[in-house]
LUMDO-39347 format. One record per residue (C-alpha): x, y, z. Coordinates in steps of 0.02 Angstrom, whole numbers. Each point is the difference from the previous one (the first is absolute). Layout:
N
+--------+--------+--------+
|      x |      y |      z |
+--------+--------+--------+
|      X |      Y |      Z |
...
+--------+--------+--------+
//
This chain:
281
+--------+--------+--------+
|      x |      y |      z |
+--------+--------+--------+
|  -1020 |   1044 |   1344 |
|     51 |    192 |     67 |
|    -25 |    180 |   -125 |
|    156 |     32 |    -54 |
|     65 |    162 |    -30 |
|    131 |     54 |   -137 |
|     97 |    158 |     -4 |
|    155 |     88 |    -76 |
|    120 |     48 |    113 |
|     74 |    182 |     10 |
|    194 |    -61 |     18 |
|     67 |    -86 |   -137 |
|    105 |   -110 |     96 |
|   -133 |    -64 |     86 |
|    -65 |   -157 |    -93 |
|   -166 |     32 |   -144 |
|   -132 |    -41 |     99 |
|    -79 |    -76 |    131 |
|   -128 |   -107 |     76 |
|     25 |     26 |    183 |
|   -210 |    -78 |     58 |
|     47 |   -174 |    -74 |
|     36 |   -108 |    150 |
|    121 |   -152 |     20 |
|   -109 |   -168 |      6 |
|    -22 |    -60 |    152 |
|     86 |   -205 |     29 |
|   -174 |    -67 |     -6 |
|    -17 |     86 |   -176 |
|    106 |    -31 |    -84 |
|      8 |   -210 |     63 |
|   -178 |     24 |    -84 |
|     75 |     67 |   -131 |
|    143 |   -128 |    -31 |
|   -138 |   -135 |    -38 |
|   -124 |     63 |    -87 |
|    126 |     88 |   -101 |
|     97 |   -209 |    -11 |
|   -161 |    -56 |    -71 |
|    -25 |    130 |   -119 |
|    170 |    -44 |    -51 |
|    -37 |   -212 |    -14 |
|   -123 |     33 |   -122 |
|   -167 |      8 |     78 |
|    -63 |    163 |    -87 |
|   -135 |     76 |    -17 |
|   -139 |    -86 |   -140 |
|   -106 |    171 |    -10 |
|     42 |    204 |     17 |
|    -71 |     23 |    194 |
|     94 |     13 |    108 |
|     33 |    -97 |    139 |
|     54 |     14 |    179 |
|    152 |    -75 |    -58 |
|     29 |    122 |   -124 |
|    -48 |    135 |     94 |
|    113 |    -21 |    144 |
|    182 |    -30 |   -113 |
|    -48 |    139 |    -86 |
|    -23 |    101 |    112 |
|    159 |    -59 |    131 |
|    113 |    -10 |   -175 |
|    -54 |    179 |    -43 |
|     12 |     75 |    200 |
|    185 |   -113 |    -20 |
|     66 |     86 |   -167 |
|    -18 |    167 |     65 |
|    120 |    -19 |    153 |
|    140 |      6 |   -113 |
|    -73 |    159 |    -34 |
|    -47 |     62 |    161 |
|    169 |    -83 |    137 |
|    110 |    102 |    -55 |
|    117 |     61 |     72 |
|    134 |     59 |   -118 |
|    144 |    -73 |     96 |
|     85 |   -159 |   -102 |
|    -44 |   -142 |    123 |
|    -97 |     37 |    152 |
|    -67 |   -145 |    130 |
|   -129 |     30 |     82 |
|   -104 |   -121 |    156 |
|   -233 |    -10 |    -18 |
|    -69 |    -83 |    134 |
|   -202 |    -20 |     30 |
|    -92 |    117 |     88 |
|      7 |    -29 |    197 |
|    167 |   -145 |    -19 |
|    146 |     23 |     45 |
|    112 |    -94 |   -133 |
|     35 |     22 |   -169 |
|   -125 |    -90 |   -139 |
|     55 |     72 |   -137 |
|    170 |     98 |    -73 |
|     12 |    138 |   -140 |
|    127 |      2 |    -95 |
|      8 |    139 |   -127 |
|    135 |     16 |   -186 |
|     64 |    102 |    -85 |
|    124 |    -27 |   -175 |
|    169 |    -18 |     -1 |
|    -29 |    179 |   -102 |
|    -63 |     68 |    149 |
|     65 |    185 |     55 |
|      7 |     44 |    170 |
|   -143 |    147 |     48 |
|   -124 |    -54 |   -161 |
|   -168 |    -75 |     64 |
|    -45 |    -55 |   -191 |
|    148 |     -6 |   -102 |
|     13 |   -210 |    -45 |
|    -78 |   -152 |     23 |
|    -84 |    -15 |    174 |
|    -77 |   -178 |     99 |
|    -71 |    -57 |    140 |
|      8 |   -155 |     77 |
|   -107 |    -98 |    155 |
|     45 |   -121 |     93 |
|   -125 |    -66 |     90 |
|    -14 |   -139 |    182 |
|   -147 |    -97 |    -75 |
|    -59 |   -192 |     68 |
|    141 |   -139 |    -21 |
|    141 |    138 |    -97 |
|     20 |    164 |    -88 |
|    -76 |     95 |   -148 |
|     73 |    115 |    -83 |
|    -53 |    144 |    -97 |
|    113 |    112 |   -150 |
|   -114 |    138 |    -42 |
|     80 |     83 |   -192 |
|    -46 |    214 |     -8 |
|    -47 |     54 |   -217 |
|     68 |    139 |    -89 |
|     19 |    153 |     82 |
|    163 |     44 |    -58 |
|    105 |     28 |   -147 |
|    129 |   -151 |     68 |
|   -182 |    -95 |      0 |
|    -56 |     60 |   -177 |
|    207 |    -26 |    -53 |
|    -52 |   -205 |     27 |
|   -160 |     24 |    -64 |
|     58 |     33 |   -173 |
|    143 |   -100 |    -43 |
|    -89 |   -103 |    -74 |
|     95 |   -180 |    -72 |
|    -36 |   -165 |     78 |
|    180 |   -118 |    120 |
|     32 |   -137 |     72 |
|    -79 |    -16 |    172 |
|     96 |   -162 |     40 |
|    203 |     53 |    -96 |
|     58 |   -137 |    141 |
|   -157 |   -132 |      1 |
|     42 |   -145 |   -137 |
|   -193 |    -29 |    -90 |
|    -20 |    161 |     49 |
|     57 |    133 |   -184 |
|   -162 |    -12 |    -45 |
|    -86 |    110 |    140 |
|     40 |    171 |    -49 |
|    -86 |    161 |     52 |
|    -15 |    177 |      4 |
|    177 |     66 |      8 |
|    -49 |    168 |    100 |
|   -118 |    -79 |    128 |
|    140 |   -146 |     18 |
|    138 |    140 |     55 |
|   -112 |    106 |    106 |
|    -47 |   -156 |    126 |
|    194 |    -34 |    -20 |
|     40 |    168 |     61 |
|   -128 |    -40 |    149 |
|     97 |   -196 |     42 |
|    158 |    107 |     29 |
|    -56 |     91 |    112 |
|   -111 |   -157 |     81 |
|    182 |    -89 |      5 |
|     89 |    169 |     80 |
|   -145 |     -5 |    122 |
|     92 |   -108 |    155 |
|   -137 |    -91 |    114 |
|    105 |     10 |    177 |
|   -133 |    174 |     55 |
|   -146 |   -162 |    -27 |
|     91 |   -154 |     63 |
|    -67 |      6 |    165 |
|   -167 |      6 |    -58 |
|      1 |   -155 |   -113 |
|     67 |    -85 |    104 |
|   -133 |     -1 |     95 |
|   -111 |    -62 |   -117 |
|     91 |    -98 |    -65 |
|     83 |     32 |   -138 |
|    212 |    -34 |    -48 |
|     65 |    214 |    -62 |
|     82 |      4 |   -154 |
|    138 |    106 |     -4 |
|    -87 |    129 |   -101 |
|   -205 |     41 |    -39 |
|     48 |    -78 |   -198 |
|     72 |   -192 |     52 |
|   -153 |    -12 |    155 |
|   -109 |     30 |   -162 |
|     98 |   -117 |   -143 |
|      7 |   -145 |    180 |
|   -189 |    -52 |    -10 |
|    -26 |     21 |    206 |
|   -168 |     69 |    -44 |
|   -166 |    -78 |     21 |
|    -70 |    110 |   -139 |
|     72 |    145 |   -140 |
|   -145 |    112 |    -49 |
|     92 |    130 |   -164 |
|   -121 |    166 |    -20 |
|     40 |    166 |    -96 |
|    -81 |    124 |   -102 |
|     36 |     34 |   -173 |
|    190 |     -7 |    -23 |
|      4 |    -85 |    187 |
|   -118 |    -98 |    -73 |
|    125 |    -49 |   -133 |
|    158 |    -33 |    126 |
|   -158 |    -94 |    119 |
|    -16 |   -133 |   -123 |
|    193 |    -24 |    -72 |
|     68 |     -8 |    223 |
|   -151 |   -152 |     -5 |
|     84 |    -69 |   -131 |
|    134 |      3 |     69 |
|    -20 |    -74 |    169 |
|    -96 |   -159 |    -68 |
|    122 |     -7 |    -96 |
|    144 |      2 |     90 |
|    -94 |   -105 |    171 |
|    -78 |   -116 |   -113 |
|   -184 |     75 |    144 |
|   -116 |    105 |    -68 |
|    -38 |    160 |    -20 |
|   -201 |     96 |     38 |
|     15 |    146 |   -101 |
|   -128 |    146 |    -67 |
|     25 |    107 |   -185 |
|    -44 |    152 |      8 |
|    151 |     10 |   -152 |
|     18 |     31 |   -181 |
|    -90 |   -113 |   -112 |
|    146 |    -18 |   -104 |
|     98 |    -70 |    157 |
|   -159 |    -88 |     45 |
|    -22 |   -102 |   -178 |
|    210 |    -30 |     24 |
|     25 |     -7 |    160 |
|   -152 |    -93 |    100 |
|     17 |   -132 |    -98 |
|    150 |    -44 |     14 |
|    -58 |     13 |    181 |
|   -137 |   -118 |    -11 |
|    119 |   -134 |    -22 |
|    113 |     51 |    162 |
|   -141 |     83 |    122 |
|    -90 |   -120 |     30 |
|   -116 |     48 |    137 |
|    -35 |    -68 |    196 |
|   -117 |    -80 |     69 |
|     28 |    -42 |    173 |
|     23 |    195 |     51 |
|    -92 |     39 |    179 |
|   -117 |     94 |     60 |
|     58 |    112 |    139 |
|   -165 |      8 |    128 |
|     59 |     95 |    144 |
|   -109 |    164 |      0 |
|     54 |    134 |   -107 |
|     38 |    147 |     30 |
|    122 |    140 |    -49 |
|    194 |     14 |    -18 |
|    141 |    116 |    100 |
|    125 |     58 |    -45 |
|    128 |    -46 |    160 |
+--------+--------+--------+
//
């Protein structure tokens, strides 16, 4: 695992903390992570307290992916960025940065923030959604809206699924930004991957065109990742893996609901191509 370093900025308009030494996992690393995470979600849990190689890979990679939402921050409301493997001319990964619909131009860290990765994998496309934790006033206001509300008021039979109001509303503001994110800038790349671009990013997530989807996050971000995984599972009918780095109350209230809907995939293949460091295009 790469060394992490944290610093407080001199300029208050910049993000509260950075973790610039955390590198984006390569495609083979991410696919290996997806496979091992699927095994854990499927119920193949260790019977001892000794950490196996599988648990170590899941812990290490999930931590790195969760840190992406902190370190990958351009300060823009929306940003698409193509990433290619070293010594390759083809884009094999797309990074998309989102800020809440309440983001004010010129502010690095004033709202919720999420980073998505669309990854070209064998047999389709993988998706990673990484949600930032609490680093600003808006985040903490969301934390303190503690009463529960229905998560699926539009779906009959799901009235008993309730979640933390602040966490859900914070995520929905990011969803609003995703709904405004037209996929035209990356349409040609997705077409070469055999994926039909949707009108906007949120429609793409709900279309279920991905081979696998993983939601990660730390603290408040972990809560939003749990809600996101549950929603995608219910609305697409496809399994979604998630890593819970979240408040205990959400783990109890949401994760047990998630178990009913978001069962893991068991057919994720591991990309055997040589490991390479991603480079920005």
